[in-house]
C-alpha positions in Angstrom: -31.2 2.7 -43.3 -29.9 -0.6 -44.7 -27.5 -0.4 -47.6 -28.2 -2.3 -50.8 -25.8 -5.1 -49.9 -27.5 -5.9 -46.6 -30.9 -5.7 -48.3 -29.8 -8.2 -50.9 -28.5 -10.5 -48.2 -31.7 -10.3 -46.1 -33.8 -10.8 -49.3 -31.8 -14.0 -49.9 -32.7 -15.2 -46.3 -36.3 -14.3 -47.0 -36.1 -16.3 -50.2 -34.9 -19.4 -48.4 -37.7 -19.0 -45.8 -40.2 -18.8 -48.7 -38.7 -21.9 -50.3 -39.1 -23.8 -47.0 -42.8 -22.8 -47.0 -43.1 -24.1 -50.6 -41.3 -27.4 -49.9 -42.8 -28.1 -46.4 -46.3 -26.8 -46.9 -46.8 -26.9 -50.7 -47.5 -23.1 -50.7 -46.0 -20.9 -53.4 -47.4 -17.6 -52.3 -44.5 -16.2 -50.2 -42.2 -16.9 -53.1 -44.3 -14.6 -55.2 -43.8 -11.8 -52.7 -40.1 -12.2 -52.6 -39.7 -12.5 -56.4 -41.8 -9.4 -56.8 -39.6 -7.4 -54.5 -36.5 -8.6 -56.2 -37.7 -7.8 -59.7 -39.3 -4.4 -59.0 -37.2 -3.3 -56.1 -33.6 -4.6 -56.1 -33.3 -5.2 -59.9 -34.8 -1.7 -60.6 -32.4 0.0 -58.2 -29.3 -1.9 -59.6 -30.4 -1.1 -63.2 -30.4 2.6 -62.5 -27.4 2.7 -60.3 -25.3 0.8 -62.9 -26.3 3.3 -65.6 -28.3 0.7 -67.6 -31.5 2.6 -67.0 -32.7 5.8 -65.4 -35.4 6.9 -63.0 -38.9 7.4 -64.5 -40.0 10.9 -65.4 -43.7 11.8 -65.9 -44.6 15.0 -67.6 -47.2 16.0 -65.0 -48.8 19.4 -65.2 -46.2 20.5 -62.7 -43.3 18.6 -61.2 -42.9 18.1 -57.5 -40.5 15.1 -57.7 -36.8 14.8 -57.4 -35.5 11.3 -58.1 -32.1 10.4 -56.7 -30.1 7.5 -55.2 -30.5 8.6 -51.6 -34.3 8.7 -51.9 -34.2 5.4 -53.8 -32.4 3.6 -51.0 -35.0 5.0 -48.5 -37.9 3.7 -50.6 -36.1 0.4 -51.0 -35.9 0.0 -47.3 -39.6 0.6 -46.8 -40.3 -1.7 -49.8 -38.2 -4.5 -48.1 -39.9 -3.8 -44.7 -43.3 -4.3 -46.2 -42.2 -7.5 -48.0 -40.6 -8.9 -44.9 -43.6 -8.3 -42.7 -46.1 -9.5 -45.4 -44.1 -12.8 -45.8 -43.6 -13.3 -42.1 -47.2 -12.7 -41.1 -48.4 -14.9 -43.9 -46.2 -17.8 -42.9 -47.1 -17.5 -39.2 -50.8 -17.3 -40.0 -50.5 -20.3 -42.3 -48.8 -22.4 -39.6 -52.2 -22.5 -37.8 -54.3 -23.8 -40.7 -57.2 -25.9 -39.3 -58.0 -29.3 -40.5 -61.1 -29.1 -42.7 -63.5 -31.7 -44.1 -63.6 -31.7 -47.9 -67.0 -31.1 -49.3 -66.4 -32.5 -52.8 -64.2 -34.5 -55.1 -63.4 -34.8 -58.8 -66.3 -37.0 -59.6 -68.8 -34.6 -57.9 -67.4 -31.6 -59.9 -67.6 -33.6 -63.1 -71.2 -34.4 -62.4 -72.1 -30.8 -61.8 -70.2 -29.6 -64.9 -72.1 -32.1 -67.0 -75.4 -30.6 -65.8 -74.2 -27.0 -66.5 -72.3 -27.3 -69.7 -75.2 -26.0 -71.9 -75.7 -23.1 -69.5 -72.1 -22.1 -69.6 -72.3 -21.9 -73.4 -75.4 -19.8 -73.1 -73.7 -17.5 -70.6 -70.8 -17.1 -73.1 -73.2 -16.1 -75.9 -75.0 -13.7 -73.6 -71.6 -12.3 -72.6 -70.6 -11.7 -76.2 -73.9 -9.9 -76.9 -73.7 -7.7 -73.8 -70.0 -6.9 -74.4 -70.9 -5.8 -78.0 -73.7 -3.6 -76.6 -71.4 -2.2 -73.9 -68.8 -1.2 -76.5 -71.4 0.6 -78.5 -72.6 2.5 -75.4 -69.1 3.5 -74.6 -68.2 4.6 -78.1 -71.3 6.7 -78.2 -70.8 8.3 -74.8 -68.8 11.5 -74.6 -68.5 11.2 -70.8 -69.2 7.6 -70.1 -67.1 7.5 -67.0 -68.9 10.5 -65.5 -72.2 8.6 -65.8 -70.8 5.5 -64.1 -70.2 3.5 -67.2 -66.6 2.5 -66.3 -67.8 -0.9 -65.3 -69.2 -1.4 -68.8 -65.7 -0.8 -70.0 -64.5 -3.5 -67.6 -67.2 -6.0 -68.6 -65.1 -7.5 -71.4 -62.6 -8.7 -68.7 -65.0 -11.5 -67.9 -63.5 -13.4 -70.9 -60.8 -14.5 -68.5 -63.4 -16.2 -66.2 -65.1 -17.8 -69.2 -61.7 -19.3 -70.4 -61.3 -20.9 -66.9 -64.8 -22.4 -67.1 -64.2 -23.8 -70.6 -60.9 -25.3 -69.4 -62.7 -26.9 -66.4 -65.3 -28.4 -68.7 -62.6 -29.6 -71.1 -60.6 -31.2 -68.3 -63.4 -32.7 -66.2 -65.8 -34.1 -68.7 -65.5 -37.8 -69.3 -63.0 -38.8 -72.1 -65.9 -40.5 -74.0 -67.4 -37.1 -74.5 -65.0 -36.3 -77.3 -67.2 -33.9 -79.3 -68.1 -31.8 -76.2 -64.5 -31.7 -75.1 -63.4 -30.5 -78.6 -66.1 -27.8 -78.6 -65.0 -26.4 -75.2 -61.3 -26.6 -76.3 -62.1 -24.5 -79.4 -64.1 -22.1 -77.4 -61.3 -21.7 -74.9 -58.7 -21.1 -77.6 -60.8 -18.6 -79.4 -61.5 -16.7 -76.2 -57.9 -16.9 -75.2 -56.7 -15.4 -78.6 -59.2 -12.5 -78.2 -57.8 -11.7 -74.8 -54.2 -11.2 -76.1 -53.4 -7.7 -76.9 -51.3 -4.8 -75.6 -54.2 -3.3 -73.7 -55.4 -6.6 -72.3 -52.1 -8.1 -71.4 -52.8 -8.0 -67.6 -56.1 -9.8 -68.3 -54.1 -12.4 -70.3 -51.7 -12.8 -67.4 -54.5 -13.3 -64.9 -56.2 -16.3 -66.5 -52.9 -17.8 -67.7 -51.5 -17.8 -64.1 -54.7 -19.3 -62.8 -54.7 -22.1 -65.3 -51.1 -23.0 -64.6 -52.2 -24.1 -61.1 -54.8 -26.4 -62.6 -52.3 -27.8 -65.1 -49.8 -28.4 -62.3 -52.4 -30.2 -60.2 -51.2 -32.3 -57.3 -47.8 -33.2 -58.7 -44.7 -33.6 -56.6 -42.5 -30.6 -55.8 -39.9 -31.3 -58.5 -42.5 -31.7 -61.3 -44.3 -28.6 -60.1 -41.1 -26.6 -60.0 -40.3 -27.6 -63.6 -43.7 -26.7 -64.9 -43.7 -23.4 -62.9 -40.3 -22.5 -64.4 -41.1 -23.4 -68.0 -44.7 -22.1 -67.8 -43.7 -18.9 -65.9 -41.0 -18.1 -68.4 -43.4 -18.6 -71.3 -46.0 -16.4 -69.7 -43.5 -13.6 -69.0 -42.2 -13.7 -72.6 -45.8 -13.6 -74.0 -46.6 -10.8 -71.6 -43.5 -8.8 -72.6 -44.2 -9.3 -76.3 -47.7 -8.0 -75.8 -46.1 -5.0 -74.1 -43.8 -4.6 -77.1 -46.8 -4.3 -79.4 -47.7 -1.0 -77.9 -45.0 0.4 -80.1 -45.8 0.6 -83.8 -42.3 -0.4 -84.9 -42.3 -3.6 -83.0 -45.2 -5.0 -84.9 -42.9 -5.6 -87.9 -40.4 -7.6 -85.9 -40.0 -11.4 -86.2 -40.8 -13.6 -83.2 -37.0 -13.9 -82.4 -36.6 -10.1 -82.6 -39.6 -9.7 -80.3 -38.0 -11.9 -77.7 -34.7 -10.0 -78.0 -36.5 -6.7 -77.6 -38.4 -8.0 -74.6 -35.1 -9.2 -73.0 -33.6 -5.7 -73.7 -36.6 -4.1 -71.9 -36.2 -6.5 -69.0 -32.6 -5.3 -68.6 -33.7 -1.7 -68.5 -36.4 -2.7 -65.9 -38.4 0.3 -67.2 -41.7 -1.7 -66.8 -40.7 -2.7 -63.3 -40.7 0.9 -62.0 -42.6 0.3 -58.7 -39.6 1.6 -56.8 -39.8 4.9 -58.8 -43.5 5.1 -57.8 -42.6 4.5 -54.2 -40.1 7.3 -54.3 -42.8 9.7 -55.6 -45.1 8.6 -52.7 -42.4 9.5 -50.2 -42.4 13.0 -51.6 -46.2 13.4 -51.6 -46.9 12.2 -48.0 -47.0 14.2 -45.7 -45.4 17.1 -47.6 -48.3 17.7 -50.0 -51.1 15.5 -48.7 -51.9 14.2 -45.2 -51.8 10.4 -44.8 -55.1 9.0 -46.0 -55.6 6.8 -42.9 -57.5 4.0 -44.7 -59.4 6.2 -47.2 -57.7 4.5 -50.2 -59.2 1.1 -49.0 -62.5 2.7 -48.3 -62.6 4.0 -51.9 -63.0 0.4 -53.0 -66.6 0.6 -51.7 -67.1 4.1 -53.1 -65.8 3.2 -56.6 -69.1 1.7 -58.0 -71.1 4.8 -57.1 -71.6 6.8 -60.3 -70.3 10.4 -60.1 -73.6 11.5 -61.7 -75.3 10.4 -58.5 -72.6 11.8 -56.3 -71.0 14.8 -58.0 -68.8 15.6 -55.1 -67.4 12.1 -54.8 -63.6 12.4 -53.9 -61.2 11.8 -56.7 -58.8 8.9 -56.2 -55.0 8.9 -56.4 -52.6 11.6 -55.3 -52.0 12.8 -58.8 -55.7 13.6 -59.3 -55.9 15.1 -55.8 -53.0 17.4 -56.5 -54.1 18.2 -60.0 -50.9 16.7 -61.5 -52.9 15.2 -64.4 -54.7 18.4 -65.4 -54.4 19.3 -69.1 -52.3 16.3 -70.0 -52.6 14.6 -73.3 -56.2 15.4 -74.0 -57.5 14.8 -70.4 -55.8 11.4 -70.1 -54.0 10.5 -66.9 -50.4 9.3 -66.5 -49.1 7.6 -63.4 -46.5 5.1 -62.2 -47.5 2.3 -59.9 -46.0 2.6 -56.4 -46.5 -1.1 -55.3 -49.0 -2.0 -52.7 -46.4 -1.0 -50.1 -46.4 2.5 -51.5 -50.2 2.6 -51.0 -49.6 1.4 -47.4 -47.2 4.2 -46.9 -49.7 6.7 -48.2 -52.3 5.3 -45.7 -50.1 5.9 -42.7 -46.4 6.2 -43.2 -44.1 3.5 -41.9 -46.7 2.5 -39.4 -49.1 2.0 -42.3 -46.6 -0.2 -44.1 -46.2 -2.5 -41.0 -49.8 -2.7 -40.0 -51.3 -3.2 -43.4 -48.6 -5.7 -44.4 -49.6 -7.8 -41.3 -53.3 -7.5 -42.2 -52.7 -8.5 -45.8 -50.6 -11.4 -44.8 -53.3 -12.8 -42.5 -56.0 -12.0 -45.1 -54.3 -13.9 -47.9 -53.6 -16.8 -45.6 -57.3 -17.1 -44.8 -58.2 -16.8 -48.4 -55.9 -19.8 -49.1 -57.6 -21.7 -46.2 -60.9 -21.4 -48.1 -59.5 -23.5 -50.9 -58.7 -26.4 -48.6 -62.4 -27.5 -48.3 -62.5 -28.6 -51.9 -61.0 -31.9 -53.0 -61.6 -31.2 -56.7 -60.0 -28.9 -59.2 -62.0 -26.1 -57.6 -59.2 -25.9 -55.0 -56.6 -25.4 -57.7 -58.8 -22.8 -59.6 -59.3 -20.7 -56.4 -55.6 -21.1 -55.5 -54.7 -19.8 -59.0 -57.1 -16.9 -58.8 -55.7 -15.8 -55.5 -52.2 -16.0 -56.8 -53.0 -14.2 -60.1 -55.0 -11.5 -58.3 -52.1 -10.9 -56.0 -49.9 -9.8 -58.9 -51.9 -6.6 -59.8 -52.4 -5.9 -56.1 -48.7 -6.1 -55.5 -48.0 -3.9 -58.5 -50.2 -1.3 -56.9 -51.6 2.0 -58.2 -55.3 2.6 -58.3 -56.4 0.1 -55.6 -60.2 0.5 -56.2 -59.5 0.0 -59.9 -57.4 -3.1 -59.2 -60.2 -4.7 -57.1 -62.7 -3.9 -59.8 -60.4 -5.5 -62.4 -60.2 -8.7 -60.3 -63.9 -8.9 -59.7 -64.9 -8.2 -63.3 -62.3 -10.7 -64.6 -63.5 -13.6 -62.5 -67.2 -13.1 -61.8 -68.2 -16.0 -64.1 -66.1 -18.3 -61.9 -67.5 -16.8 -58.7 -71.0 -17.2 -60.0 -70.3 -20.8 -61.0 -68.9 -21.6 -57.6 -71.9 -20.0 -55.8 -74.2 -22.3 -57.8 -71.9 -25.3 -57.1 -72.0 -24.7 -53.4 -75.8 -24.5 -53.4 -76.0 -27.7 -55.4 -73.6 -29.5 -52.9 -75.8 -28.4 -50.0 -79.0 -29.7 -51.7 -77.2 -32.9 -52.6 -76.4 -33.7 -49.0 -80.0 -33.3 -47.8 
């Protein structure tokens, strides 16, 4: 096993390699992987080892976990292994990106948006009506999840996709269309305000990150880096303040006090406890459960099937499978995210970490390739969605739930792009 000093040194090397990818290929994605490992792996380890914080403890129905420094360094090694393989496979795969012919430009997108602006407003109105109905159905259902209503609960996440569509309209409509631009700006701001709360902070994070890529546009590396630094800091602060609001006492704090409290929580690194979750996974597999051998990924396809139609559908997550959540807090569940690499370990041990990190590196590289065919802001939107979707995926936890979160957050954008592609094909004929 590597010690913490060597892991930190190798992480620095990986950071330089990711920076080279950013400068030479205008690709920020590997930097996200390295930053995530540093914040949730190395920083978390150092915070606990220095006495600033302590390992997470969950009051499960019964305790099978023993958290200590020796296990932490083992988990950190596997965490780094997954990050290293993910970054390396992504960079290697991206070095073979094909030359593609662009299928649109800014003028083409603007023309299509002009045709669809009324329909986007209609879609927003329909969304508000359906979301209200969904909330009423859920509030009146004692066992909504058992009857497959969990996707109604996630329906409100589509507000993130609507915000992106409003921003595209605001940005791409001609400057002479002042009234229309103001309308879409107001709609975007009102939707954005409604998405900011303690429960929806990851939704807020997703669309904000996606929009940052559009705002950055095709600027040079220096300008992009400045915007990323300023915008990223602002997003993190707003995200942390939303997290503060979960505690009743914090709601009476001033904005300056909110920032100070957010900084204090950052020092504790308690919200960055993916390393703790990885340590738990190491004690579950294979001692209490066999490696799942791909079943956690297969559960992504099984998730939409209502349990009412399939009563014996397997439960997801090791805590549910082992009954650790039984009888807790009025049937609610408590868990700690183990990072995507912890999920990989649960799928197949160290071999699972290596194999799935390679697959994910190639997959994300190919997803990035799909954005290159667009010459308009569509490329930036898709790039931002890929980047923002990677954050909850890296955080890990309930993988089927994360995929559902991504799909339900951005389906308005995906639907818009499907119509756009059809229109482009007809336009060429």
